C-alpha positions in Angstrom: 164.8 117.7 -51.5 161.2 117.5 -52.3 157.9 116.5 -50.7 158.9 112.9 -50.8 161.6 113.3 -48.1 160.2 112.0 -44.8 160.8 113.9 -41.6 163.8 112.8 -39.5 161.7 111.3 -36.7 161.5 107.8 -35.5 158.4 106.1 -34.0 160.4 105.9 -30.7 160.8 109.7 -30.7 157.1 110.2 -31.3 156.2 107.9 -28.4 158.8 109.7 -26.2 157.2 113.0 -27.0 153.8 111.6 -26.3 155.0 110.3 -22.9 156.5 113.7 -22.0 153.5 115.7 -23.1 150.8 113.4 -21.5 152.7 112.6 -18.3 151.7 115.8 -16.4 148.1 115.4 -17.3 148.0 111.8 -16.3 149.7 112.6 -13.0 147.2 115.3 -12.2 144.4 112.9 -13.1 145.8 110.3 -10.7 146.1 112.9 -7.9 142.5 113.9 -8.4 141.2 110.3 -8.7 142.8 108.8 -5.6 141.5 110.3 -2.3 143.6 108.4 0.3 147.0 110.1 0.8 148.8 106.9 1.5 147.4 105.1 -1.5 147.9 108.2 -3.6 151.6 108.4 -2.6 152.1 104.7 -3.5 150.3 104.9 -6.8 152.1 108.1 -7.7 155.5 106.6 -6.9 154.8 103.6 -9.1 153.4 105.8 -11.9 156.5 108.0 -11.8 158.8 104.9 -11.9 156.9 103.4 -14.9 156.9 106.7 -16.8 160.7 107.2 -16.1 161.5 103.7 -17.3 159.4 104.1 -20.4 161.0 107.4 -21.2 164.5 106.0 -20.8 163.8 102.9 -22.9 162.2 105.1 -25.7 165.2 107.5 -25.6 167.7 104.6 -25.9 165.7 103.0 -28.7 165.5 106.3 -30.5 169.3 106.9 -30.2 169.8 103.5 -31.8 168.0 104.5 -35.0 170.1 105.8 -37.9 168.9 108.9 -39.7 170.6 110.1 -42.9 170.2 113.7 -43.5 170.3 114.9 -47.2 169.9 111.5 -48.7 168.8 112.9 -52.0 172.0 115.0 -52.2 174.2 112.0 -51.3 172.4 109.9 -53.9 172.9 112.5 -56.6 176.6 112.9 -55.6 177.3 109.1 -55.8 175.4 108.9 -59.1 177.6 111.6 -60.6 181.0 110.5 -59.0 180.6 106.8 -58.3 180.4 105.1 -55.0 184.2 105.0 -54.5 184.7 108.7 -55.2 186.9 110.6 -52.7 185.6 113.8 -51.2 189.1 115.3 -51.7 190.6 116.0 -55.1 193.7 114.0 -56.1 196.1 116.9 -55.4 194.9 117.0 -51.8 195.3 113.3 -51.1 197.5 112.0 -48.4 201.3 111.9 -49.1 203.3 108.7 -49.2 205.2 109.6 -46.0 208.5 108.0 -47.1 207.0 104.5 -47.4 208.0 104.4 -51.1 208.9 101.3 -53.2 211.4 99.1 -51.6 
């Protein structure tokens, strides 16, 4: 596992982290920028709703991505043992369970 191995992060996770980190700062900026309490409450509610929906969508999209850890190790194993190689030795394979030749 060398320097050519990319980190196990998706673009969706990066965006989710950005939303989570920037959300409090944007919320404070909205609270400072809007003077009227009724308008501030309405804008804050909409901002919270949009931020929550964005976070949920990004989390779901990130969970749909497939990350293979140790790909170089798997590639080396399959190169040495073939793609159909069993992880268990032959003596540890499943027994016939009485379904012999009939």
